[in-house]
N, C-alpha and C positions, 0 to 999 in steps of 0.2 A: 687641357682639362686637368683640374687638380686631382691628385691621387685620392682614392676613397679608402677609408679604413674598413677593417673587418667588421667593426661595430656598426658602421653605417649599412653595410650589406646585410648584417643580421637584423637590423631594424626594418629594412625593406622586406626581408623574408618573413618576419613576424607579421607585417602588414598584409602581405600576400596570403599567408595562412589564415589570417583573420577574415579576409574577404571570402575565401573558400568556405570557412566555417559559417559565415553569415548566409551564403547561398544555400548550403546544406540545411541550415535551420529553417530558412524561409520556405524551402520547397521539400521539407521532410515528407517522405512517403509519396511524392509525386514525381512524374517525369519532368525534366528540365525543359522549358521553352527553348526554341532554337537559338534565339539571341543570347539567352543566359548560358546555354550549353557551349556556345562559342567562347564566351567569357570564361567559363569553367575550364575548358581545354587550354585556353591561352594562359590563364593564371597557373594551372598545374605545370605547364611547360616552363613557365618562368620560375616556379618554385624549384623544379628539378635542376634547372640551369643555375639558379642562384645558390642552391645547396651544394652543387658540385664546385662552383667557384669558391665558396667559403671554405670547403674542405681543402681545396687546392692551396688557397692562401694560407690556411692554418699549417698545412704540411710544409709549405715553403718557409714560413716563419720558423717552425720548429727545426727545419733542416739548417737554416742559417744560424740559429742559436747553437745547434749542435756543433757546427763547423767552427763557430767562433771560439770554442773552447771555454765557454762560460756556462757550466751546467746549472748555475743558479737561475739562469733565464729560461730554463726548460722544465716542464712538468715531469715529475718522476714517472717512468714507464710510458713516456710519450711514444706514439706510433705514427706511421706515415701512410696508413691506408685509410680508405674511406669506409664509412659504416655500410653494412649490408642494406640494400634497399628493402623497404617494407618491414624492417625489424625495429620495433619500438620498445623502449624500456623505461622504467622509473616513471616520472611525471609525464613523459611523452605519450603514455597511453591515453591521456585525457585530451590530447590535441586532435580534434576531429578533422582538422584540415589535412592531416597526414593519412587519413583513411583512403586506401586505394579504391578507385572506381573503375569498373570494367563494364562498358555498355553492352558487351556481348554476354555478360554474366552478372546482372544487377544484384544477385543475391550474395555475391562475394563481399561487397562492402558491408552488408547487413550481418554476415557471419563474423567479419572482423570486429564490428561494433559489439556484437555479442561476446566475443572472446575477450575483448578489452574490458567490457563491463564486469565479466566474471573475475578477471584479475583485480579490478578495482575493489570488488566486494571482498576478495580474499585478504586484502591488506587494510581494509577499513576498520576504524574504531568507532564505537557507538557511545557517545557521552552519557546518554540516558541511563545506561546500565551501571555507570560509575556513580550516578547520583541517587537513583531510586533502588534501594535494596529490597530484597524479598521477591523480586520478579521470578516468574516461573520460566522465563525465556532468557537464555544466556547468549553470549556473542556468537557461539557456534550455531545455535538454533536460528538466530537472526540471519546469519550468512546463508544457511541452508534454505531458509524461507525465500530470501531474495533471489538466490540462484534458481529456485523452482519457479519464481515469478517471471524471471527472464525467459526461461524455457517455455512456460505455458503461453506467453504472449508473443513468442517469436514468429509463429505462423499467422496469428490474428493481425497483429500490427508490427511487422518485422522492424526491429531496430529502435522502436519508440522508447521502450523502457530502458534499454541499454544507453540510448542517447541521453536520456534524462539523468541517468546515473553518472555518465561521463561529464556532462555539462555542469552538474551541481556537486560532484564529488572531488574535483581537483583541489589540491592545496591552495591554488590561487583563488578559486571561487570561494572556498570556505573562509579564507583570510579576508577577501573583499566583502563577503556577506557580513562577517562579524564587525569589520571596521565601519561599514555603512550603518549598522544598527546603533553603534555607539558614537556616531557623528565624526569619525576620523576621516581625513583626506585619503583619496585613493590614487595609486599610480595609474599610468596609462594601461598597463597590462591588467590591473585589477578592474578598471572601468570596462575594458573590453570583455573580460570574463563575466561580469555582471550583466552586460547587455545581451550576452548569449543565453543567460538564464532568465531573462525578463519574460513575464507572462501577464498579459492584460493589465499592464501598469504596475505590477508588483514583481517580486522576486520569488523564484522557485526556492523552496527550503532545501538546503543540502540533504541529500537522500539519507544520510545517517541520523537526521533529526526528524524525518518526515513520517508521521504516524500512518499515512496512507501506504507506506512501504514497509516499515519495520513493525513486527508483531510484538506486543507486550501484553502482560497480564492486565486484566481490567481493574480499575479503581472501584467499580461497582460490581455487584454480582449480576453478570450478564452472560448467559451461555450461548447467545445467538451465533457468534462467530465460531465457537467451538463445535456447534452442531450443524450449521447451515452449509449449503453448497455455495461456494464463493467463486465469483467470476471477476476477472480484472480486465478493464478496457483502457485504451489510450487512443488519442487522436479523434475520438467521437464521444457523444454523450448517450448513446443508446446501445444496449445489449440486445442481440437478436438470437433467439433459440428455436429449437424444434422439439415438440413433445407429441406424444400419441397415447391413445388409450390401449388397453390390453388386446392382444390378438386371441380370438376364441378358436381353439382347436376342437375337432370332433372326430369320431370314428365312423367309417362308412363301409358298406359292403364292397366286394370286389367289383371293379369296373364302374363304380358309381362316380358321376361327375362331381368335380370339386365345387365348393361354395366359395363365394367371395368373402374373405375374412379380413379385408382391409380395415385397419383401425382408423379411428377419427384422428386426423392430423391437425395440429395446431402450431402456430408460430408465435409463442409468447415473446413479448418485448419488455424491456425495463429501461426507463430513462432516468439517469442520475440527476439529482438536484443538489443545490448548494447548501452546505452547512458552514457556519463560521464561528469564530471565537476571537475575543479581544483580550490581550494580556498586557496590562500596564506594568512598568518596572521603573524603579528609581534610577536617576542618572548615575548615582554612586555604584549601583549594581552593574550598570552598563559599562562602567570603566574597567571592569574585570570581565572580559569576554568569556574566559574559561568557565566562570561561575554562571554567567547568563546562558551560555550555550546549553549546559546540562539542565538548568532550571527551566529553560524555555521548552526543551523537548518533553520534560515531565509534565508541564502545565498543559501543553497542547494535547498530549496523549490523554491526560485525565479529562479534559473538557470533551474530547472526542468520545471517550468511553461513556461519560455521563449522558451525552446527547443520544448515543446509539442505544443505551440501556432502555430508553423509552421508545425511540423511533422504531427500532427493530422488534420490539415486543408488543407495544400497544399502538403503534403509529396508525393513523386513520387511512392511509393509502389514497388520499385525495389531494388535489393541487400539488404542492411541493412536498408533501409528507410521504415518507416510505410507508408501506403496508407491513405492520407487525404481524407476527405469526398468530397472536391472539385475535387480532381483527380478521385475519384471513381464514380463521377456523370457523366454519359455519355449521358443521355437524355437532350436535350437542346431546348429552345424556344428563337428565335431571338427577340431582342427589336427593337424599331422603328429605321429607318435609321436616320443618322445624329448624332449618338452617344448620344441618349437621351432615356428617358423612358416615356411611357404614361400609363394612368390608364388601358387602354385596354391590355397592355403588362402584367400587374400584374394579371389581371383576366385570361388571356391566360396561364400564367405560372401555376397557380393553377389548371386550367382545364386540363393541360397536365399530372398531377399526377393521376395515376390510382385510382379509387374510394376506393379500399380496404386500401390505405395508407392515405387517407385524414383525417380520424378521429383523427389521432395522428400527423398531419403535423405541422411543425414549419418552420419559415423563418429565414435565416441567411444571413447577408451581412455586409459589412464594413460601418462604420458610415457615411462616405462621400456619399455612395450610398443611404443610408436612407435619408439623407438630400435632395438629388435630388428628391426622391420620395415624401417627404413632400412638396416640392415646387409645385408639381402637383396639390394638392388639398388644396389650401389656404382657401377655403370657406367651406370645408367639404362636398360638394355635391356628390363627388364620394365615400364617406364613406370608405376611405382607412384606416384612422387612428382613433382608438377609443379615444385616449387621445391626440389630436392634440395640444391643447393649453399648455399642460404640458411640452412639449419638450422631449428630449431624456435624460434619467438618466443613468449614467454610473454604471454598475454593481449593479443594484438594481432591485429586491431583491436578485438575484443570479448572479454569474459571467457571464458577457456577455449579460444579459437580459437588454433590453433598458427601461423596465418599460412600454412599449406600445405594442399594438397589430396591426398587419397588416392583413386586411381582416378577422378580428376576431381571428387570430392565433398569437401565441407568435412571437415577432420580436427580434431576438438575434443578437448581434454584435460580429464579428470575425475580429480582427485587422489585421490578416494575409491575408485576402481576398483583392481583387482589390479595391483600394480607388477611382478610377475614371473609367468612362465608356470608354473602348477601344475595338477595333474590336476583336471579338471572345472570349474576356475575360469573364469568368464566374463571373458575378457581383452579383448574388443572387442565393441562393439555397432554395428550398422548398422540404421537405420530412419528412418521418417517421424515426427519428433517432434511433429507437430501432433496425434498420437494419444497424447501424454503430457500429462496435465493437471495444472496447479497451480492450487489454489483458495486465494485469500487472503480472509480476513475483515478488512475495513478497521478500523483502530483499534488502537493499542497503549495498554495501561493501565499506570500506574506507581503504586507506593506507596512512601512514604518510611519507612525505619526510622531513627528519630531518633538512636539511639546503638548502636554495636556494642561487644560485650564480648569480651575475649580470655581463653580458658581458661588460657593460659600465664601470664597476669597475675592469676590468682585471680579471674577473671570481672569484672575492673575495666574501665571504659571505655577504649577504644583511641584516642579522639580522632577517630573516623570515624563517618560516617553511611553508610547504604546505600540504593540504589534497587532495588526489586524490580519488574521489568517483565515483562509477559506479553502474548502475542498468539496468534492462531490461524490455522492454514493446514493444508493437506494436499496430497498428490499421488497420482496413480495412472495406470497404463497403461489406456487406453480400449479398445485392440485389440491383443491379443498377436500377431496376424498382421502388424502393422506393424513388428515388430522381430525381428532374428535376432542371436544371440550366437555368437562364436567361443570355443571352450573348449579348454583345454590337454589333452594326452593323453600319458600315460606310455608 
């Protein structure tokens, strides 16, 4: 048998690791079938044996070089010991095939995936922050957000978010993703990396570009995410929760039997639906992946913000549409007749909100309506606005925050709400927005359209390619009692 080189053994090791990663991806979150478990154990034993053989061959080669008296054939600082098992560094943290599995303790692998994902986030760069100036979120905020996301989902869907970050965050995957978009050929290693990130025919967006993962300031005035209760899911399309009414307590005489104060229990659910965006780009732009990478992240984020500004505020809540908080608010207070607003209307609006929701109440309206309210109290006698003289500041300090308070509570601006006072229109909402739910399913998928054709040019190529991206989320009001709307009256 012909002698085999170290490179040939390393190629076999790469193939073995690839098969392990394929199995892990295919059966993510599930127990392995018996026949697959047998293959898993066999491949892992082969990986260990192959790794030990490669280390031995390397050590022998180094030793021979050292004894030959030719230091130029030896790497500086070469050592002759094998790496500690289970310790991964550098780009090795993205190799899921090296994650240790212990059938007696299945959570060990999930913890290792979590730890690796956190290390990946610490070293990540986010191109969108280099392109889009004026964001209220910086790199450190983004890293903190993703780390919190990993922790929050660790118990619900252990390892899923971490696996997504490791699969799409490696330098090989990002390089392959960019080369695929601009039509360049891929190496075998890059093809395998992309295959592990494939989702329903498309490619998962690298997590540093994924607007379902990274938080950025809105391109439109939309306070929904700043105010709402946000839940993140992965591996399914439905969020399941538990809610209950208030428990009524009472006082009784000594030795009096207790009464049944069990609250009404409910099990709210929310099913995410698909939103999508199409981004065309010129072939010339695509030739410079660095520029396209940052621009793509910005365009996807802006399109997602624009869609959510309407869906989460005024969405109908039927078929595939999320329920916006305006739609889900069914309790109303009528403003003064003549399509106007008085100071008494605002006090009545707050008074209509049940006391249990007032400690966390916030006001939301369109900027034009706030300007009408400001004209009521030019002298400050009604004590409506705390910072009357400063005016309304757009998106400061948070998206949608006017920088002012109304009746001592936060006054938030939603550009999708009614801009003028019309009959029966909900022109202002007050409520506890912890009862407004947004559910995000982690992960954006993207597909490349290689060439676009223009009808005006006789269906000839336009010199453009297209990116078709889609993601899933939804929203709904969990308790209508937590919100009251002010409506216009003729």
